[in-house]
C-alpha positions in Angstrom: 143.3 16.1 -114.0 145.1 12.9 -113.1 148.8 12.8 -112.3 149.4 9.1 -112.8 150.3 8.0 -116.3 148.0 5.1 -116.4 145.1 7.3 -115.1 145.8 9.8 -117.9 145.7 7.0 -120.5 142.5 5.6 -119.0 140.9 9.1 -119.4 141.9 9.2 -123.1 140.7 5.6 -123.7 137.4 6.3 -122.0 136.9 9.5 -124.2 137.5 7.5 -127.3 135.1 4.7 -126.3 132.5 7.2 -125.3 132.7 8.9 -128.7 132.4 5.6 -130.5 129.4 4.5 -128.4 127.7 7.9 -129.0 128.2 7.5 -132.7 126.7 4.0 -132.7 123.7 5.1 -130.5 123.1 8.0 -132.8 123.0 5.7 -135.8 120.5 3.5 -134.1 118.3 6.5 -133.3 118.4 7.6 -136.9 117.5 4.2 -138.2 114.5 3.9 -135.8 113.4 7.4 -136.8 113.4 6.4 -140.5 111.2 3.4 -139.7 108.8 5.6 -137.7 108.7 8.2 -140.4 107.8 5.6 -143.0 105.0 4.3 -140.7 103.6 7.8 -140.3 103.6 8.2 -144.1 101.8 4.9 -144.5 104.4 3.6 -146.9 104.6 -0.1 -146.2 107.4 -0.8 -148.7 109.6 1.9 -147.3 108.8 0.9 -143.7 109.8 -2.7 -144.4 113.1 -1.7 -146.0 113.8 0.7 -143.2 113.0 -2.0 -140.7 115.6 -4.3 -142.2 118.2 -1.6 -142.1 117.3 -0.7 -138.5 117.5 -4.3 -137.4 120.9 -4.6 -138.9 122.1 -1.4 -137.2 120.7 -2.5 -133.8 122.3 -5.9 -134.1 125.7 -4.4 -134.9 125.3 -2.1 -131.8 124.9 -5.3 -129.7 128.0 -6.9 -131.1 129.9 -3.7 -130.3 128.6 -3.9 -126.7 126.7 -0.6 -126.9 123.3 -2.2 -126.2 122.3 -5.3 -124.2 120.9 -8.1 -126.3 117.5 -7.9 -124.6 117.3 -4.2 -125.2 118.0 -4.7 -128.9 115.5 -7.5 -129.0 112.8 -5.3 -127.5 113.6 -2.4 -129.9 113.5 -4.7 -132.9 110.3 -6.4 -131.7 108.5 -3.1 -131.2 109.5 -1.7 -134.6 108.4 -5.0 -136.3 105.1 -4.9 -134.5 104.5 -1.3 -135.6 105.3 -2.2 -139.3 103.1 -5.3 -139.2 100.2 -3.3 -137.8 100.2 -1.2 -141.0 98.8 -3.9 -143.2 
């Protein structure tokens, strides 16, 4: 454990930020899973709706600094491609 006051504060801040980032990442994973499940079920309408929700969630993660914009773009592109292949 750190002895210096600023180091102790840094540890607390890092824990808080790590918990926030983990929560956001979990939300993204859940949104992606919903899109994949709709694709597996061959439900085009549900997949499209889930894709919109997932896109929004991923974009919010970028604005929070959890994902790099290129990573988010790649994830969104792959999901959209999978949904479009259904038709």
